[in-house]
MARMIMAR-309745 format. One record per residue (C-alpha): residue in one letter; chain; x, y, z. Coordinates in steps of 0.001 Angstrom, whole numbers. Example, Ala and Ser with C-alpha at 12.3 -4.5 7.8 and 13.67 -1.06 7.14 Angstrom:
<pts>
PT  residu  chaine        u        v        w
PT       A       A    12300    -4500     7800
PT       S       A    13670    -1060     7140
</pts>
This chain:
<pts>
PT  residu  chaine        u        v        w
PT       M       A   -60685  -133258   186691
PT       S       A   -61996  -130415   184165
PT       V       A   -59950  -127842   182503
PT       P       A   -61502  -124372   182660
PT       V       A   -61986  -122615   179349
PT       D       A   -61249  -118870   179123
PT       T       A   -63887  -117460   176908
PT       R       A   -62417  -114174   177070
PT       N       A   -59295  -115399   175018
PT       P       A   -60487  -117582   172102
PT       S       A   -58085  -119717   170290
PT       R       A   -56471  -118795   167131
PT       R       A   -58631  -121203   165286
PT       E       A   -61708  -119742   166545
PT       Q       A   -60512  -116357   165725
PT       M       A   -59808  -117447   162109
PT       T       A   -63383  -118960   161834
PT       R       A   -64849  -115817   162953
PT       F       A   -62834  -113672   160753
PT       A       A   -63644  -115797   157656
PT       G       A   -67421  -115582   158512
PT       G       A   -67166  -111909   158627
PT       R       A   -65401  -111596   155361
PT       R       A   -68116  -113828   153787
PT       G       A   -70828  -111640   155231
PT       A       A   -69162  -108462   154076
PT       A       A   -68806  -109926   150496
PT       A       A   -72357  -110836   150497
PT       V       A   -73432  -107428   151372
PT       Y       A   -71046  -105868   148682
PT       I       A   -72543  -108262   146095
PT       L       A   -76081  -107273   147189
PT       I       A   -75208  -103693   147015
PT       I       A   -73872  -104216   143322
PT       L       A   -76715  -106486   142170
PT       V       A   -79678  -104393   143497
PT       P       A   -79240  -101621   141053
PT       V       A   -78483  -104235   138261
PT       L       A   -81649  -106189   139099
PT       F       A   -83589  -102962   139197
PT       A       A   -82129  -102031   135652
PT       F       A   -83328  -105397   134455
PT       V       A   -86758  -104903   135852
PT       G       A   -86948  -101400   134377
PT       F       A   -85770  -102672   131004
PT       A       A   -88382  -105282   131003
PT       W       A   -90968  -102837   132108
PT       D       A   -90218  -100239   129455
PT       L       A   -89840  -102893   126737
PT       G       A   -93211  -104288   127560
PT       V       A   -94862  -100921   127231
PT       L       A   -93140  -100392   123762
PT       Y       A   -94557  -103765   122805
PT       L       A   -97910  -102917   124001
PT       V       A   -98050   -99563   122294
PT       R       A   -96676  -101021   118940
PT       G       A   -99317  -103871   119171
PT       E       A  -102098  -101375   119640
PT       L       A  -100753   -99230   116822
PT       N       A  -100559  -102241   114427
PT       S       A  -104068  -103239   115145
PT       A       A  -105348   -99829   114684
PT       A       A  -103537   -99391   111377
PT       N       A  -104768  -102634   110093
PT       A       A  -108231  -101797   110895
PT       M       A  -108053   -98425   109333
PT       A       A  -106394   -99916   106126
PT       L       A  -109092  -102699   105817
PT       A       A  -112013  -100222   106298
PT       A       A  -110588   -97654   103773
PT       A       A  -109831  -100313   101126
PT       Q       A  -113337  -101613   101314
PT       K       A  -114496   -98315    99949
PT       L       A  -112113   -98303    96840
PT       I       A  -114905   -99024    94403
PT       G       A  -113653   -97029    91505
PT       A       A  -116027   -94101    91992
PT       E       A  -114847   -90412    92243
PT       T       A  -116024   -90199    95877
PT       A       A  -114199   -93400    96859
PT       I       A  -111310   -91692    98722
PT       E       A  -113698   -89404   100740
PT       Q       A  -115708   -92369   101873
PT       A       A  -112455   -94350   102374
PT       N       A  -111201   -91675   104850
PT       T       A  -114416   -91548   106571
PT       A       A  -114469   -95415   107036
PT       A       A  -110717   -95358   108266
PT       R       A  -111541   -92620   110873
PT       L       A  -114522   -94502   112173
PT       A       A  -112374   -97595   112697
PT       V       A  -110537   -95908   115529
PT       E       A  -112978   -93126   116757
PT       T       A  -114192   -93355   120388
PT       E       A  -116849   -90395   120564
PT       S       A  -119823   -92432   119265
PT       G       A  -119142   -95486   121481
PT       F       A  -119370   -97804   118355
PT       G       A  -115858   -97526   117016
PT       N       A  -112913   -99847   117918
PT       R       A  -111049   -98695   121011
PT       Y       A  -107398   -98775   120423
PT       Y       A  -105135   -97354   123250
PT       F       A  -101656   -96457   123766
PT       A       A  -100614   -96009   127434
PT       G       A  -104350   -95594   128341
PT       I       A  -104937   -92782   125770
PT       G       A  -107008   -93182   122870
PT       I       A  -105336   -93275   119412
PT       G       A  -105657   -89813   117962
PT       S       A  -105649   -88145   121271
PT       S       A  -103228   -86439   123437
PT       S       A  -102505   -86230   127166
PT       G       A   -99730   -84254   128811
PT       N       A   -96497   -85283   127297
PT       L       A   -97930   -88080   125130
PT       T       A   -99311   -87484   121666
PT       S       A  -100295   -89455   118571
PT       E       A  -101013   -88863   114911
PT       V       A  -103670   -90266   112722
PT       P       A  -103191   -88649   109326
PT       D       A  -105443   -89529   106380
PT       P       A  -104468   -92697   104520
PT       A       A  -102511   -92395   101129
PT       Y       A  -103991   -94189    97974
PT       F       A  -102286   -95943    95055
PT       D       A  -103218   -97676    91926
PT       N       A  -100631  -100588    92370
PT       M       A   -99470  -102506    95375
PT       A       A   -95686  -101977    94611
PT       S       A   -96023   -98282    95003
PT       A       A   -98216   -98777    98039
PT       I       A   -95573  -100814   100043
PT       G       A   -92955   -98418    98863
PT       E       A   -90776  -100642    96365
PT       E       A   -87968   -98530    94824
PT       D       A   -88666   -99677    91277
PT       A       A   -92507   -99289    91650
PT       V       A   -94197   -97783    88348
PT       G       A   -97195   -95482    89030
PT       G       A   -98119   -93752    92241
PT       E       A  -100796   -92064    94318
PT       A       A  -104275   -92310    92656
PT       D       A  -107607   -90595    92875
PT       G       A  -110997   -92306    93712
PT       A       A  -111521   -93547    90349
PT       T       A  -108158   -95520    90229
PT       A       A  -107178   -96300    93649
PT       R       A  -106923   -99935    94513
PT       Y       A  -104561   -99825    97637
PT       V       A  -104342   -97791   100687
PT       R       A  -101550   -97235   103057
PT       V       A  -101928   -96189   106721
PT       V       A   -99291   -94824   108857
PT       L       A   -99656   -94067   112576
PT       R       A   -97378   -92672   115178
PT       A       A   -97721   -92457   118978
PT       D       A   -95537   -91599   121962
PT       A       A   -94819   -94429   124241
PT       P       A   -93986   -93528   127739
PT       L       A   -90691   -94368   129549
PT       T       A   -90251   -94928   133099
PT       F       A   -86725   -96296   133676
PT       W       A   -85003   -95506   130390
PT       S       A   -85854   -91842   131141
PT       F       A   -82733   -91861   133419
PT       L       A   -80667   -92241   130276
PT       S       A   -79430   -89180   128478
PT       L       A   -81104   -90420   125140
PT       A       A   -84643   -90557   126799
PT       Q       A   -84715   -87715   129135
PT       E       A   -88157   -86550   127554
PT       R       A   -89715   -89705   129251
PT       K       A   -91175   -90940   125780
PT       T       A   -90134   -92305   122401
PT       V       A   -91953   -92359   119216
PT       I       A   -93435   -95684   117873
PT       A       A   -94736   -96022   114271
PT       A       A   -96957   -98652   112496
PT       T       A   -97707   -99089   108881
PT       A       A  -100406  -101134   107169
PT       V       A  -101179  -101624   103451
PT       A       A  -104396  -103047   102362
PT       G       A  -106002  -103458    98964
PT       V       A  -108231  -105480    96519
PT       S       A  -106905  -109014    95861
PT       A       A  -106469  -110942    92760
PT       P       A  -109762  -112138    91235
PT       L       A  -111605  -114585    93377
PT       C       A  -112436  -118163    92160
PT       T       A  -115295  -118620    94823
PT       A       A  -117604  -115761    95325
PT       C       A  -120037  -115634    98184
PT       G       A  -123160  -113579    98602
PT       I       A  -123418  -112641    95006
PT       E       A  -126572  -112655    92767
PT       P       A  -127525  -116133    91545
PT       I       A  -128283  -115127    87952
PT       A       A  -126119  -116388    85187
PT       V       A  -125495  -114453    81871
PT       G       A  -123824  -115920    78838
PT       A       A  -120395  -114636    77629
PT       L       A  -120797  -112463    74633
PT       D       A  -117157  -113581    73714
PT       S       A  -115718  -116274    75678
PT       S       A  -112282  -115760    74258
PT       D       A  -112204  -112418    75994
PT       T       A  -111126  -113320    79332
PT       T       A  -111090  -109621    80561
PT       D       A  -114710  -108657    80011
PT       Y       A  -116234  -111587    78006
PT       G       A  -117180  -109156    75223
PT       F       A  -118974  -106622    77515
PT       E       A  -117926  -103024    77298
PT       R       A  -117387  -100814    80336
PT       N       A  -119848   -98246    81102
PT       V       A  -122351   -99654    78453
PT       R       A  -125973  -100143    79499
PT       Y       A  -127404  -103484    78746
PT       T       A  -131053  -104803    78923
PT       F       A  -131224  -107899    81164
PT       G       A  -134077  -110191    80045
PT       Y       A  -135143  -113601    81406
PT       V       A  -134704  -116364    78825
PT       C       A  -138046  -117284    77014
PT       N       A  -138817  -119571    74044
PT       G       A  -139572  -117977    70795
PT       A       A  -139032  -114358    69593
PT       Q       A  -137340  -112541    72268
PT       P       A  -138616  -109032    73510
PT       G       A  -136642  -106021    72597
PT       I       A  -134397  -103832    74837
PT       L       A  -135586  -101359    77354
PT       P       A  -135209   -97600    76447
PT       G       A  -131471   -96783    77208
PT       G       A  -130291  -100309    76760
PT       A       A  -127685  -100869    74061
PT       R       A  -128292  -104667    73688
PT       R       A  -130366  -107320    75319
PT       I       A  -128690  -109980    77590
PT       Q       A  -130399  -113206    78472
PT       Y       A  -130246  -114352    82045
PT       L       A  -131278  -117318    84126
PT       I       A  -131680  -117958    87760
PT       L       A  -129275  -120597    89190
PT       N       A  -130652  -123207    91594
PT       R       A  -129782  -122071    95234
PT       L       A  -133070  -123167    96858
PT       N       A  -132186  -123920   100555
PT       E       A  -134600  -126621   101443
PT       E       A  -133192  -126628   105115
PT       A       A  -133611  -122972   105733
PT       T       A  -135422  -122127   108887
PT       L       A  -135420  -118296   108322
PT       F       A  -137834  -117319   105663
PT       P       A  -138114  -120886   104282
PT       D       A  -140598  -120311   101673
PT       E       A  -139217  -120463    98046
PT       A       A  -140717  -116956    97155
PT       S       A  -139244  -115411   100185
PT       Q       A  -135837  -116969    99493
PT       L       A  -136131  -115426    95937
PT       Y       A  -136987  -112091    97179
PT       R       A  -133993  -112074    99551
PT       M       A  -131558  -113136    96872
PT       G       A  -132830  -110350    94624
PT       A       A  -132587  -107717    97386
PT       S       A  -129073  -108630    98616
PT       G       A  -127570  -111498    96929
PT       L       A  -127110  -115197    98273
PT       P       A  -127738  -115258   102115
PT       P       A  -125470  -117174   104440
PT       G       A  -126199  -120882   104272
PT       T       A  -125208  -123982   106162
PT       T       A  -122969  -125003   103522
PT       Q       A  -120608  -123108   101112
PT       A       A  -122516  -124573    98060
PT       Q       A  -125555  -122737    99145
PT       S       A  -124101  -119240    99673
PT       C       A  -121315  -119325    97084
PT       I       A  -120580  -119895    93511
PT       T       A  -117343  -121131    92200
PT       V       A  -115549  -120959    88865
PT       N       A  -115457  -124105    86653
PT       A       A  -118391  -125467    88685
PT       E       A  -121351  -126808    86813
PT       E       A  -124695  -125008    87713
PT       Q       A  -128163  -125697    86791
PT       I       A  -131306  -123574    86520
PT       W       A  -133695  -122964    89455
PT       V       A  -136228  -125849    89315
PT       N       A  -139310  -123746    89266
PT       A       A  -137844  -120997    86999
PT       A       A  -137990  -122816    83569
PT       P       A  -138420  -120461    80827
PT       T       A  -141898  -119892    79165
PT       N       A  -142992  -119163    75765
PT       C       A  -142244  -115601    74812
PT       N       A  -145733  -114931    73529
PT       L       A  -147259  -115482    76889
PT       N       A  -145908  -112073    77966
PT       R       A  -145114  -113334    81614
PT       V       A  -142398  -115003    83366
PT       P       A  -142549  -117651    86175
PT       S       A  -143465  -116489    89476
PT       T       A  -140061  -117372    90884
PT       V       A  -138392  -114825    88448
PT       Q       A  -140797  -112075    89323
PT       N       A  -140174  -112642    93077
PT       F       A  -136336  -112305    92418
PT       V       A  -137169  -109035    90472
PT       C       A  -139376  -107804    93331
PT       G       A  -136177  -108160    95607
PT       L       A  -134063  -106306    93057
PT       A       A  -136615  -103251    93234
PT       S       A  -135972  -102934    96959
PT       R       A  -132739  -101510    96096
PT       F       A  -134385   -98422    94813
PT       D       A  -137396   -98147    97118
PT       A       A  -138271   -99553   100484
PT       A       A  -142030   -99753    99583
PT       V       A  -143305  -103169    98490
PT       P       A  -144916  -103076    95038
PT       D       A  -148478  -104434    94815
PT       L       A  -147338  -107303    92625
PT       C       A  -144908  -108431    95446
PT       A       A  -147421  -108214    98202
PT       N       A  -148172  -111951    98056
PT       I       A  -144595  -113002    98960
PT       P       A  -144639  -114641   102429
PT       E       A  -143326  -112138   105223
PT       V       A  -142101  -109695   102479
PT       E       A  -142868  -106696   104650
PT       T       A  -140560  -108071   107379
PT       I       A  -137872  -108968   104924
PT       A       A  -138114  -105674   102977
PT       S       A  -137617  -103656   106360
PT       A       A  -134140  -105320   106624
PT       Y       A  -132871  -103634   103482
PT       A       A  -132309   -99862   103111
PT       P       A  -132483   -98591    99553
PT       D       A  -129380   -97345    97795
PT       T       A  -128648   -93670    98561
PT       D       A  -127945   -93087    94841
PT       I       A  -130627   -94126    92573
PT       A       A  -129737   -91939    89622
PT       D       A  -129631   -93134    85994
PT       L       A  -125906   -93046    85387
PT       D       A  -123848   -93172    82187
PT       D       A  -120457   -93442    84040
PT       F       A  -120047   -95348    87295
PT       T       A  -117204   -92951    88550
PT       A       A  -120142   -90516    89249
PT       Y       A  -121786   -93027    91528
PT       T       A  -122023   -91926    95269
PT       G       A  -124378   -94652    96769
PT       T       A  -123963   -97550    99221
PT       L       A  -123381  -100337    96550
PT       R       A  -126980  -101836    96885
PT       R       A  -127335  -101372    93108
PT       V       A  -124075  -103253    92302
PT       I       A  -124856  -106872    91368
PT       T       A  -122118  -109538    90887
PT       V       A  -123240  -112339    88432
PT       P       A  -121645  -115442    87071
PT       V       A  -120830  -115618    83525
PT       V       A  -121115  -118926    81814
PT       E       A  -119992  -120024    78403
PT       T       A  -123634  -120793    77157
PT       L       A  -127042  -120570    78865
PT       T       A  -128639  -123954    78898
PT       P       A  -131982  -124019    80658
PT       G       A  -132170  -127711    80338
PT       G       A  -128684  -128801    81333
PT       T       A  -125664  -127893    83111
PT       M       A  -123590  -124659    82715
PT       T       A  -119968  -124088    83487
PT       V       A  -119025  -120832    85251
PT       L       A  -116197  -118954    83478
PT       G       A  -115890  -116033    86027
PT       F       A  -117761  -113167    87687
PT       R       A  -118531  -109640    86427
PT       Q       A  -120210  -106790    87927
PT       F       A  -123089  -104458    86720
PT       L       A  -124851  -101367    88178
PT       V       A  -128584  -101852    88095
PT       E       A  -130225   -98803    86544
PT       P       A  -133794   -97409    86928
PT       N       A  -136262   -97718    83985
PT       Q       A  -135819   -94506    81775
PT       N       A  -137821   -91583    83285
PT       D       A  -138522   -93714    86497
PT       V       A  -136803   -94153    89739
PT       N       A  -137053   -98027    89966
PT       V       A  -137257  -101194    87879
PT       N       A  -140627  -102476    86490
PT       T       A  -141570  -105521    88740
PT       G       A  -144503  -106283    86279
PT       D       A  -142237  -106390    83166
PT       Q       A  -143355  -109275    80738
PT       N       A  -139731  -110441    80485
PT       A       A  -138367  -109393    83920
PT       R       A  -136300  -106943    82222
PT       F       A  -134060  -104197    83727
PT       N       A  -131143  -102168    82603
PT       A       A  -127561  -102562    84037
PT       L       A  -124401  -100613    83290
PT       Y       A  -121432  -102896    82930
PT       L       A  -118434  -102346    85518
PT       G       A  -116138  -105252    85147
PT       G       A  -114857  -106130    88561
PT       V       A  -114130  -102873    90346
PT       V       A  -116030  -103525    93623
PT       P       A  -114566  -105672    96231
PT       L       A  -116451  -108583    97393
PT       K       A  -117244  -109219   101207
PT       Q       A  -116285  -112913   101007
PT       G       A  -114626  -115395    98804
PT       S       A  -111771  -117632    98222
PT       F       A  -109063  -118175    95607
PT       A       A  -109346  -122052    95579
PT       G       A  -111047  -123951    92837
PT       C       A  -109544  -122520    89524
PT       T       A  -106538  -121265    87875
PT       Q       A  -105666  -117650    88264
PT       Q       A  -108283  -115373    86822
PT       I       A  -107329  -112607    84479
PT       A       A  -109854  -110166    85646
PT       G       A  -112915  -109992    87992
PT       P       A  -113813  -108907    91599
PT       G       A  -111450  -109536    94373
PT       K       A  -111770  -109082    98226
PT       V       A  -109870  -106685   100564
PT       V       A  -106754  -108149   102053
PT       L       A  -103799  -106945   104070
PT       H       A  -100581  -106801   101984
PT       Q       A   -98297  -105466   104824
</pts>
């Protein structure tokens, strides 16, 4: 016989179970009420922190680009800072469509929108790295165009805040983010790429700073010949013999002819090659003369055609027109069209007055002794500014000794590419632009 159950009067045990369940449910609701704001706070913190990192990253990238672009223009000329400022601005401009596009919160750096602004002041320039990075015991300081070797860029921008704006410290819904970059010319390179493959002998190998050459002195370069050497060109202080080093690329597919390769090297230095040995030269390495550029007798009043092809390329740095003596070089018109003449072709006595595009600056290996029939060891690299012949606007491609005048610079112009491997630290010579901070 079954016992009826009164559902209207549950047992005490059931009542306790229901009560405990109700308490657990209420506790869960209370915990949820407490955790929701906390979770939103964490999400908001993560969101705003991500925005801050994004803005900081964009500013760092922009500052680095500006510093590297500006430092590349620090060539020791009076107009260097003006050109460096222009290069820095072009690194972040957006109006032309060609500049890099760096953004903070969707706004171009240097622009403003509503509550958000950014500042892109001109860089500061220094003659030493310690001053540029702000060391307390630095000696020296800000420099002019002729002495500047380092550049410091400081950018500031407002980063938008969403959740942090509820705090009393961020009621303006933004905070300022700053980025600093320092770039400058590195220590002298041991391996230099894209330079001119002509070697000159050191006038004084014990002088590791200038090898006996004098700054802002014009020398007459003349190709080595056998016998009584031709004299200097008008305006030259002393004759320097030179040789063309062997950099014939037998695997070249673009302008493979030997004459075309020499023209290109005269026009713009060593072109990129399939190996470093083809496009670069290294200190302490042994070099040999270009096979078909062996010196002739001085009394023949002519140089090998290979040497003349090189000088033809050199002339393109002053004038885009191909001289008649150079017209037989294969594809010369096509090659010449790729190289614009320098914008400053004036005969200069002081490099600080130079205002051009560096087309006239050549970087050459200095060897201990020129040896046409053997090997030559590279001591270092030094730079010269090719000068037009006196009372002319170009070099003479038909000169009997392939002569041209050049002003000695030392190593003031940074190279585009090179490395520090392969030699002990150089006392002087050209470096490349690197970031220091």
